[in-house]
N, CA, C and O of each residue as an XYZ file, in Angstrom:
720
protein
N      -1.436    111.081    -95.104
C      -2.502    111.583    -96.362
C      -1.638    113.196    -96.656
O      -0.949    113.663    -97.563
N      -2.280    113.788    -94.965
C      -1.341    114.686    -95.507
C      -0.426    115.530    -95.870
O      -0.446    116.758    -95.957
N       0.506    114.633    -96.105
C       1.755    114.815    -96.540
C       1.488    114.531    -98.378
O       2.051    115.460    -98.958
N       1.061    113.908    -99.037
C       0.229    113.427   -100.181
C      -0.171    114.719   -100.619
O       0.282    115.311   -101.599
N      -1.390    115.278    -99.527
C      -2.124    116.540   -100.248
C      -1.068    117.725    -99.983
O      -0.607    118.640   -100.666
N      -0.985    117.491    -99.304
C       0.307    119.094    -99.604
C       1.650    118.933   -100.355
O       2.307    119.967   -100.472
N       2.099    117.930   -100.820
C       3.057    117.631   -102.179
C       1.988    118.006   -103.680
O       2.242    118.696   -104.668
N       0.956    117.349   -103.368
C      -0.458    117.625   -104.591
C      -0.783    119.065   -105.088
O      -0.888    119.656   -106.163
N      -0.936    119.450   -103.139
C      -0.937    120.849   -103.673
C       0.018    122.015   -104.273
O      -0.417    122.803   -105.112
N       1.347    122.072   -103.788
C       2.475    122.132   -104.019
C       2.758    122.453   -105.659
O       2.937    123.559   -106.169
N       2.740    121.002   -106.379
C       2.779    120.544   -107.196
C       1.707    121.762   -108.688
O       2.067    122.398   -109.679
N       0.277    121.480   -107.955
C      -0.603    121.908   -109.039
C      -0.188    123.406   -108.690
O      -0.345    124.049   -109.728
N       0.257    124.204   -107.712
C       0.087    126.154   -107.509
C       1.292    126.291   -108.037
O       1.438    127.256   -108.787
N       2.628    125.261   -107.768
C       3.823    126.106   -107.791
C       3.540    125.754   -109.782
O       3.337    126.746   -110.482
N       3.549    125.195   -110.051
C       3.609    124.832   -111.548
C       3.452    125.893   -112.412
O       3.837    125.824   -113.579
N       2.815    127.063   -111.853
C       2.180    128.130   -112.536
C       3.019    129.096   -112.433
O       2.860    130.099   -113.128
N       4.260    128.973   -111.396
C       5.318    129.988   -111.033
C       6.284    129.384   -111.576
O       6.839    129.852   -112.570
N       6.722    128.013   -110.904
C       7.797    127.591   -111.269
C       8.780    127.109   -112.988
O       8.472    126.225   -113.787
N       9.549    127.743   -113.028
C       9.899    127.635   -114.232
C       9.860    128.648   -115.457
O      10.337    128.777   -116.584
N       8.957    129.328   -114.512
C       8.512    131.234   -115.356
C       9.518    131.241   -116.112
O      10.230    130.250   -115.946
N      10.014    132.248   -117.191
C      10.749    132.787   -117.639
C      10.925    134.093   -118.407
O      10.368    134.210   -119.499
N      11.522    134.893   -118.003
C      11.074    136.082   -119.412
C      12.092    135.157   -120.853
O      12.968    134.292   -120.846
N      11.537    135.751   -121.676
C      11.422    135.044   -123.180
C      12.494    135.793   -123.738
O      12.112    136.594   -124.591
N      14.337    135.777   -123.411
C      14.902    136.688   -123.682
C      15.247    135.949   -125.342
O      15.131    134.781   -125.714
N      15.708    137.202   -126.094
C      16.251    137.165   -127.424
C      17.467    137.809   -127.752
O      18.076    138.328   -126.817
N      18.043    137.895   -129.125
C      19.123    139.361   -129.418
C      18.059    140.267   -129.886
O      16.905    140.144   -130.295
N      18.835    141.158   -129.682
C      18.153    142.649   -130.120
C      17.525    142.686   -132.026
O      16.624    143.296   -132.600
N      18.410    141.846   -132.397
C      17.980    141.509   -133.917
C      17.229    140.922   -134.227
O      16.535    141.263   -135.183
N      16.978    139.509   -133.410
C      15.374    138.445   -133.317
C      14.350    139.533   -132.835
O      13.197    139.457   -133.260
N      14.761    140.706   -131.831
C      13.534    140.906   -131.765
C      12.691    142.108   -132.496
O      11.597    142.599   -132.218
N      13.754    142.425   -133.675
C      13.316    143.534   -134.291
C      12.937    142.644   -135.329
O      12.520    143.391   -136.213
N      12.874    141.847   -135.598
C      12.512    140.732   -136.800
C      11.488    140.132   -136.515
O      10.784    139.769   -137.457
N      11.045    139.816   -135.090
C       9.582    139.579   -134.353
C       8.691    140.762   -134.498
O       7.512    140.621   -134.820
N       9.154    141.769   -134.298
C       8.679    143.008   -134.304
C       7.498    142.794   -136.088
O       6.281    142.975   -136.135
N       8.300    142.432   -137.133
C       7.925    142.673   -138.177
C       6.405    141.921   -138.698
O       5.675    142.299   -139.614
N       6.191    140.550   -137.631
C       5.601    139.567   -137.678
C       4.059    139.912   -136.374
O       2.916    139.460   -136.451
N       4.466    140.554   -135.636
C       3.592    140.999   -134.767
C       4.433    142.074   -133.636
O       5.188    141.751   -132.719
N       4.030    143.355   -134.043
C       4.710    144.347   -133.187
C       4.266    144.745   -131.480
O       3.237    144.966   -130.842
N       5.307    144.695   -131.308
C       5.235    144.487   -130.025
C       6.852    145.690   -129.445
O       7.897    145.797   -130.087
N       6.573    146.298   -128.308
C       7.389    147.585   -127.686
C       8.310    146.180   -127.519
O       7.869    145.055   -127.756
N       9.742    146.491   -127.041
C      10.771    145.877   -126.822
C      11.647    146.570   -125.279
O      11.815    147.774   -125.085
N      12.053    145.571   -124.441
C      12.902    145.946   -123.379
C      14.356    145.600   -123.720
O      14.625    144.805   -124.620
N      15.013    146.035   -123.196
C      16.472    145.718   -123.445
C      16.687    146.034   -121.846
O      16.203    146.897   -121.113
N      17.790    144.772   -121.577
C      18.489    144.688   -120.384
C      19.744    144.614   -120.606
O      20.422    143.609   -120.819
N      20.153    146.062   -120.536
C      21.999    146.209   -120.826
C      22.699    145.995   -119.750
O      22.805    146.879   -118.900
N      23.316    144.730   -119.608
C      24.085    144.429   -118.552
C      25.392    144.601   -118.643
O      25.732    145.485   -119.430
N      26.575    143.804   -117.858
C      27.747    143.827   -117.823
C      27.451    142.769   -116.882
O      26.499    142.654   -116.111
N      29.260    141.404   -117.258
C      29.304    140.322   -116.536
C      29.681    140.477   -114.996
O      29.470    139.705   -114.061
N      30.476    142.060   -115.037
C      30.786    142.379   -114.064
C      30.097    143.314   -112.617
O      30.660    143.720   -111.601
N      29.045    143.386   -112.951
C      27.698    144.304   -112.623
C      26.804    143.457   -111.635
O      25.775    142.856   -111.942
N      27.523    143.540   -110.113
C      26.545    143.044   -109.001
C      25.195    143.503   -109.309
O      24.387    142.616   -109.585
N      24.773    144.763   -109.317
C      23.804    145.296   -109.173
C      22.590    144.658   -110.566
O      21.391    144.397   -110.663
N      23.804    144.646   -111.431
C      23.106    143.455   -112.483
C      22.317    142.121   -112.772
O      21.471    141.753   -113.587
N      23.086    141.508   -111.581
C      23.380    140.180   -111.159
C      22.147    140.008   -110.089
O      21.681    138.909   -109.791
N      21.680    141.284   -109.546
C      20.480    141.143   -108.033
C      19.544    141.540   -109.237
O      18.909    140.503   -109.429
N      19.284    142.100   -109.786
C      18.380    142.717   -111.086
C      17.692    141.472   -111.728
O      16.494    141.519   -112.007
N      18.576    140.161   -112.006
C      18.057    139.170   -112.600
C      17.579    138.230   -111.603
O      16.671    137.467   -111.934
N      17.973    138.186   -110.638
C      17.381    137.374   -109.286
C      16.281    137.712   -109.052
O      15.249    137.110   -109.351
N      16.428    139.044   -108.305
C      14.876    139.588   -107.866
C      13.954    140.225   -108.646
O      12.768    140.350   -108.341
N      14.538    140.690   -109.788
C      13.214    141.372   -110.245
C      12.683    140.648   -111.641
O      11.561    140.270   -111.979
N      14.078    140.617   -112.362
C      13.551    139.305   -113.579
C      12.980    137.960   -113.320
O      12.539    137.202   -114.183
N      13.040    137.712   -111.859
C      12.149    136.355   -111.930
C      10.973    136.348   -110.853
O      10.513    135.402   -110.213
N      10.584    137.877   -110.854
C       9.123    138.147   -109.974
C       8.105    137.435   -111.319
O       8.145    137.597   -112.539
N       7.472    136.837   -110.676
C       6.245    136.109   -111.443
C       5.218    137.140   -112.010
O       4.582    136.745   -112.988
N       4.970    138.333   -111.576
C       4.279    139.547   -112.300
C       4.779    140.163   -112.851
O       4.143    140.789   -113.700
N       6.352    140.400   -112.714
C       7.160    141.175   -114.463
C       7.392    140.305   -115.363
O       7.448    140.768   -116.502
N       7.650    138.463   -115.186
C       8.008    137.648   -115.877
C       6.582    138.073   -117.129
O       6.602    138.641   -118.220
N       5.674    137.582   -116.458
C       3.712    137.390   -117.097
C       4.038    138.887   -117.936
O       4.132    138.952   -119.162
N       4.180    140.008   -117.040
C       3.585    141.180   -117.878
C       4.934    141.682   -119.237
O       4.688    142.376   -120.224
N       6.267    141.099   -118.883
C       6.925    141.733   -120.623
C       7.090    140.526   -121.093
O       8.132    140.644   -121.739
N       6.583    138.931   -121.241
C       6.148    138.425   -121.867
C       5.016    138.670   -122.510
O       4.969    138.691   -123.740
N       3.864    138.905   -121.656
C       2.831    139.651   -122.922
C       3.318    140.760   -123.048
O       2.307    140.960   -123.720
N       3.766    141.538   -123.074
C       3.287    143.245   -124.003
C       4.826    143.407   -124.570
O       4.699    144.324   -125.382
N       6.459    142.941   -124.584
C       7.503    143.620   -124.920
C       8.239    141.886   -125.632
O       7.687    140.786   -125.607
N       9.525    142.231   -126.160
C      10.268    141.493   -126.677
C      11.145    141.713   -125.904
O      11.203    142.890   -125.548
N      12.048    140.888   -125.384
C      12.428    141.008   -124.840
C      14.008    140.865   -124.793
O      14.312    139.722   -125.135
N      15.105    141.634   -124.488
C      16.577    141.344   -125.129
C      17.216    141.714   -124.069
O      16.999    142.656   -123.307
N      18.623    140.313   -124.062
C      19.467    140.493   -122.875
C      20.754    141.259   -123.643
O      21.490    140.703   -124.458
N      20.851    142.505   -123.252
C      22.515    142.931   -123.811
C      23.287    143.221   -123.006
O      23.304    144.045   -122.091
N      24.381    142.034   -123.621
C      25.724    142.451   -122.735
C      26.235    144.161   -123.558
O      26.407    144.509   -124.727
N      26.292    144.575   -122.767
C      26.531    146.074   -123.197
C      28.146    146.106   -123.185
O      28.668    146.986   -123.869
N      29.030    145.174   -122.430
C      30.357    145.188   -123.438
C      30.687    144.167   -123.378
O      31.489    143.603   -122.634
N      29.767    143.667   -124.588
C      30.016    141.904   -125.270
C      30.438    142.373   -126.992
O      30.542    143.458   -127.565
N      30.550    141.396   -127.278
C      30.254    141.193   -128.915
C      29.483    140.915   -129.985
O      29.779    140.870   -131.179
N      28.600    140.758   -129.501
C      27.212    141.032   -130.416
C      27.486    141.918   -130.999
O      27.995    142.973   -130.622
N      26.956    141.348   -132.704
C      26.604    142.396   -133.406
C      25.366    142.804   -133.411
O      24.417    142.123   -133.022
N      25.297    144.018   -133.884
C      23.678    144.524   -133.854
C      23.441    145.210   -135.493
O      24.083    145.896   -136.289
N      22.494    144.739   -135.431
C      21.952    145.264   -136.998
C      20.907    146.471   -136.715
O      19.801    145.953   -136.562
N      20.833    147.801   -136.595
C      19.742    148.534   -135.975
C      19.789    149.818   -137.105
O      20.872    150.394   -137.203
N      18.812    150.224   -137.844
C      18.189    151.264   -138.685
C      19.174    151.810   -139.616
O      19.374    152.990   -139.907
N      20.021    150.270   -140.225
C      20.815    150.613   -141.722
C      22.207    150.650   -140.884
O      23.127    151.039   -141.604
N      22.653    150.314   -139.400
C      23.582    150.415   -139.004
C      24.391    149.417   -138.707
O      23.732    148.404   -138.943
N      25.585    149.068   -138.273
C      26.229    147.416   -138.143
C      26.892    148.070   -136.545
O      27.704    148.993   -136.489
N      26.434    147.485   -135.578
C      27.182    147.859   -134.060
C      27.909    146.664   -133.519
O      27.349    145.589   -133.306
N      29.164    146.895   -133.309
C      29.829    146.155   -133.136
C      30.937    146.327   -131.493
O      30.243    147.118   -130.853
N      31.847    146.098   -130.835
C      32.108    146.262   -129.872
C      33.668    146.119   -131.060
O      34.043    144.968   -131.283
N      34.252    146.978   -131.557
C      35.518    146.996   -131.896
C      37.112    146.814   -130.887
O      38.158    146.254   -131.218
N      36.792    147.459   -129.715
C      38.312    147.752   -128.669
C      37.566    146.609   -127.920
O      36.680    147.283   -127.395
N      37.323    145.277   -127.502
C      36.621    144.472   -126.611
C      37.963    143.578   -126.577
O      38.361    142.879   -127.510
N      38.329    143.671   -125.836
C      39.911    142.413   -124.846
C      38.971    141.102   -124.352
O      37.930    141.090   -123.695
N      39.638    140.177   -124.843
C      39.009    138.951   -124.604
C      39.177    138.487   -123.309
O      38.407    137.757   -122.685
N      40.567    139.108   -122.829
C      41.691    138.629   -122.483
C      41.553    139.501   -120.690
O      42.191    139.350   -119.648
N      40.651    140.200   -121.001
C      40.281    141.783   -120.301
C      39.847    140.806   -118.791
O      39.629    139.632   -119.091
N      39.741    141.013   -117.740
C      38.762    140.457   -116.515
C      38.080    141.619   -116.229
O      38.709    142.640   -116.505
N      36.819    141.791   -115.687
C      36.410    143.218   -115.218
C      35.892    143.742   -116.236
O      35.263    143.157   -117.118
N      36.200    145.171   -116.135
C      35.503    146.060   -116.549
C      36.072    146.168   -118.007
O      37.294    146.048   -118.096
N      35.193    146.429   -119.445
C      35.950    145.895   -120.723
C      35.105    147.045   -121.575
O      34.066    147.613   -121.238
N      35.847    147.194   -122.725
C      35.393    148.274   -123.227
C      33.821    148.350   -124.183
O      33.508    147.532   -125.048
N      32.831    149.776   -123.669
C      31.302    149.584   -124.123
C      30.829    149.768   -125.662
O      30.854    150.757   -126.394
N      30.437    148.584   -125.852
C      29.779    148.330   -126.825
C      29.087    149.121   -127.957
O      27.867    149.235   -127.844
N      29.496    149.510   -128.697
C      29.297    150.664   -129.799
C      27.591    151.118   -129.551
O      27.157    152.230   -129.249
N      26.788    149.768   -129.809
C      25.035    149.506   -129.852
C      24.992    150.654   -127.795
O      24.396    151.699   -127.535
N      25.614    150.046   -127.154
C      25.151    150.490   -126.076
C      25.806    152.340   -125.831
O      25.663    153.320   -125.100
N      26.171    152.104   -126.414
C      26.647    154.105   -126.445
C      25.397    154.651   -127.492
O      24.922    155.751   -127.208
N      24.919    154.029   -128.525
C      23.775    154.310   -129.222
C      22.639    154.256   -128.469
O      21.849    155.149   -128.775
N      22.185    153.368   -127.393
C      21.314    153.613   -126.667
C      20.871    154.387   -125.311
O      19.902    154.275   -124.559
N      22.221    155.373   -125.340
C      22.712    156.097   -124.688
C      23.068    155.511   -123.088
O      23.121    156.400   -122.239
N      23.200    154.759   -122.832
C      23.220    153.839   -121.449
C      24.766    153.896   -120.941
O      25.767    153.337   -121.389
N      24.552    154.968   -119.604
C      25.396    155.420   -118.727
C      25.607    154.578   -117.763
O      26.704    154.906   -117.311
N      25.253    153.774   -117.234
C      25.356    152.828   -115.962
C      24.476    151.545   -116.141
O      23.495    151.336   -116.855
N      25.140    150.775   -115.273
C      24.255    149.219   -115.252
C      24.068    148.933   -114.368
O      24.852    149.358   -113.519
N      22.822    147.940   -113.842
C      21.600    147.824   -115.344
C      20.836    149.339   -115.680
O      20.545    150.389   -115.106
N      20.718    148.631   -117.124
C      19.670    149.731   -117.700
C      18.936    149.071   -118.745
O      19.214    148.509   -119.804
N      17.615    149.407   -117.894
C      16.882    149.603   -119.109
C      16.266    150.204   -120.419
O      15.445    151.120   -120.378
N      16.641    149.723   -121.405
C      16.411    150.761   -122.362
C      15.031    150.272   -123.117
O      14.843    149.056   -123.112
N      14.138    151.024   -123.706
C      12.683    150.677   -124.371
C      12.563    151.461   -125.722
O      12.809    152.626   -126.033
N      12.091    150.371   -126.404
C      11.741    150.624   -127.987
C      10.376    150.652   -128.080
O       9.561    150.135   -127.316
N      10.198    151.256   -129.013
C       8.491    151.202   -129.769
C       8.098    150.293   -130.705
O       8.940    149.696   -131.375
N       7.138    150.142   -130.814
C       6.549    149.205   -131.724
C       6.877    149.124   -133.236
O       6.415    148.165   -133.854
N       7.459    149.831   -133.740
C       8.218    149.737   -134.821
C      10.013    149.693   -134.503
O      10.975    149.949   -135.227
N       9.931    149.372   -133.488
C      11.634    149.525   -133.351
C      12.661    151.063   -133.022
O      13.831    151.304   -133.320
N      11.789    151.762   -132.408
C      11.874    153.306   -132.552
C      12.855    153.264   -131.305
O      12.422    152.440   -130.499
N      14.160    153.934   -130.815
C      14.219    154.410   -129.264
C      13.359    155.179   -128.619
O      12.995    156.266   -129.068
N      12.969    154.706   -127.548
C      12.216    155.730   -126.541
C      13.270    156.247   -125.458
O      13.716    157.376   -125.663
N      13.735    155.539   -124.301
C      14.657    156.222   -123.680
C      15.000    154.837   -122.631
O      14.282    153.838   -122.599
N      15.981    154.985   -121.978
C      16.589    154.332   -121.267
C      16.266    154.769   -119.808
O      15.843    155.906   -119.599
N      16.494    153.731   -118.628
C      16.038    153.723   -117.333
C      17.501    153.386   -116.927
O      18.168    152.647   -117.651
N      17.960    153.858   -115.903
C      19.207    153.652   -115.349
C      19.121    153.053   -113.707
O      18.613    153.681   -112.778
N      19.702    151.789   -113.614
C      20.169    151.234   -112.436
C      18.980    150.491   -111.904
O      17.858    150.418   -112.405
N      19.386    150.004   -110.904
C      18.886    148.602   -110.124
C      17.627    149.280   -109.791
O      17.577    150.429   -109.353
N      16.046    148.106   -110.138
C      14.822    148.500   -110.054
C      14.432    147.259   -109.580
O      14.431    146.231   -110.256
N      14.015    147.376   -108.124
C      13.016    146.099   -108.008
C      11.539    145.580   -108.839
O      11.417    146.117   -109.941
N      10.790    144.936   -108.582
C       9.480    144.323   -109.978
C       8.373    146.356   -108.993
O       8.030    147.450   -109.442
N       8.333    145.919   -108.130
C       7.361    147.519   -107.858
C       8.333    148.521   -108.721
O       7.737    149.095   -109.633
N       9.634    148.808   -108.598
C       9.869    150.101   -109.175
C       9.787    150.278   -110.395
O       9.531    151.360   -110.924
N       9.975    149.338   -110.905
C      10.327    149.181   -112.648
C       8.640    148.785   -113.250
O       8.477    148.837   -114.469
N       7.681    148.479   -112.535
C       6.074    148.086   -112.770
C       5.825    149.369   -113.322
O       5.163    149.404   -114.360
N       6.262    150.513   -112.785
C       5.539    151.801   -113.232
C       5.945    152.296   -115.105
O       5.344    152.709   -116.096
N       7.372    151.903   -114.683
C       7.516    152.108   -116.352
C       7.422    151.205   -117.469
O       7.522    151.542   -118.649
N       7.170    149.721   -116.918
C       6.614    148.789   -117.622
C       5.455    149.210   -118.360
O       5.304    148.908   -119.544
N       4.544    149.969   -117.634
C       3.288    150.692   -117.365
C       2.832    151.760   -118.205
O       1.820    151.834   -118.902
N       3.724    152.538   -118.019
C       3.925    153.548   -118.498
C       4.274    153.577   -120.219
O       3.574    154.202   -121.015
N       5.535    152.746   -120.622
C       5.834    152.537   -121.958
C       5.080    151.740   -122.387
O       5.150    151.905   -123.605
N       4.136    150.687   -122.122
C       3.620    149.731   -122.484
C       2.036    150.125   -123.136
O       1.345    149.653   -124.039
N       1.890    151.215   -122.185
C       0.266    151.790   -122.347
C       0.575    152.843   -123.025
O      -0.505    153.164   -123.521
N       1.688    153.920   -123.520
C       1.991    154.992   -124.108
C       2.127    155.945   -123.273
O       2.975    156.770   -123.613
N       1.585    156.149   -122.262
C       1.395    157.387   -121.463
C       2.772    157.970   -121.303
O       2.741    158.952   -120.562
N       4.017    157.670   -121.777
C       5.419    158.569   -121.594
C       5.246    159.344   -122.647
O       6.298    159.807   -123.088
N       3.936    159.752   -123.400
C       3.969    160.234   -124.518
C       3.552    161.684   -124.070
O       3.946    162.718   -124.608
N       2.475    161.573   -122.729
C       1.970    162.540   -122.451
C       2.669    163.385   -121.255
O       2.125    164.399   -120.819
N       3.929    162.903   -120.742
C       4.387    162.615   -119.151
C       5.700    164.227   -119.631
O       6.925    164.108   -119.622
N       5.020    165.398   -119.946
C       6.380    165.944   -120.595
C       6.984    167.188   -119.963
O       7.661    168.060   -120.508
N       6.499    167.058   -118.383
C       6.863    168.422   -117.672
C       7.575    167.567   -116.658
O       8.022    166.530   -117.150
N       7.756    167.699   -115.612
C       8.195    167.825   -114.069
C       6.944    167.804   -112.976
O       7.045    167.116   -111.961
N       6.313    168.226   -113.119
C       5.027    167.568   -112.713
C       4.292    167.183   -113.078
O       3.397    166.896   -112.283
N       4.081    166.880   -114.504
C       3.439    165.513   -115.472
C       3.649    163.539   -114.353
O       2.954    162.575   -114.033
N       5.057    164.039   -114.223
C       5.786    162.910   -114.418
C       5.668    162.936   -112.865
O       5.881    161.770   -112.531
N       5.405    163.774   -111.607
C       5.203    163.720   -110.206
C       3.868    163.406   -110.024
O       3.545    162.492   -109.266
N       2.933    164.164   -110.728
C       1.268    163.560   -110.337
C       1.249    162.293   -111.087
O       0.194    161.717   -110.820
N       2.036    161.549   -111.993
C       1.637    160.289   -112.586
C       2.412    159.421   -111.359
O       1.706    158.788   -110.574
N       3.265    159.414   -111.275
C       3.844    158.871   -109.822
C       2.457    158.153   -108.631
O       1.736    157.178   -108.421
N       2.841    159.543   -108.148
C       1.089    159.666   -107.283
C       0.514    159.053   -107.472
O       0.500    158.079   -106.719
N      -0.398    159.083   -108.562
C      -1.901    158.015   -108.642
C      -1.514    156.785   -109.270
O      -2.430    156.089   -109.710
N      -0.558    156.460   -109.372
C      -0.055    155.288   -109.905
C       0.106    153.767   -108.708
O       0.862    153.487   -107.778
N      -1.242    152.989   -109.494
C      -1.881    152.099   -108.290
C      -0.482    151.218   -108.755
O      -0.086    151.322   -109.916
N       0.236    150.348   -107.777
C       0.947    149.565   -107.770
C       0.484    148.004   -108.130
O       0.402    147.780   -106.922
N       0.124    146.782   -108.698
C      -0.179    145.601   -108.998
C       1.077    145.169   -108.843
O       1.049    144.903   -107.641
N       2.310    144.872   -109.251
C       3.080    143.731   -108.930
C       3.515    143.506   -107.443
O       3.600    144.570   -106.829
N       3.778    142.516   -106.793
C       4.297    142.129   -105.876
C       5.746    142.406   -105.234
O       6.057    143.595   -105.154
N       6.624    141.502   -104.790
C       8.180    142.263   -104.511
C       8.427    140.942   -104.267
O       9.555    140.575   -103.937
């Protein structure tokens, strides 16, 4: 009987977190979705060979607080920064004409990755609810480290953080709620 209760408890409590994933889409799909329901866009710019990108997928983008927050407040885009996807943005078509499909490891950077000012992998790039570029955040971030950026952008607090002093004060007073 104890085992049955344990299994039922696991099924009931586990069902709210197991299988919960970020609703990834393409950038073009995110822009189209914004026309129906304006939300900000978060882009995970990754590469296939990037170890920290894989860690961020496993450790950060599987965290239930991160998943719930991103799905509620953002359109989430998974973008291979060395891939071949065609992106249509602000009247421009971005491709990767120098991509070599036979190359293993590093490949040429996609034109859209350059347009987003991606300088390292992984990079998280934010766009406002009208689809305009805000900024990239470079490097691996744990759920707790990413939380401040997710909330700062979502709340438009970044518009007031115009100096290093204001950014430091914001960091010092920020209250984390995401668990690792």
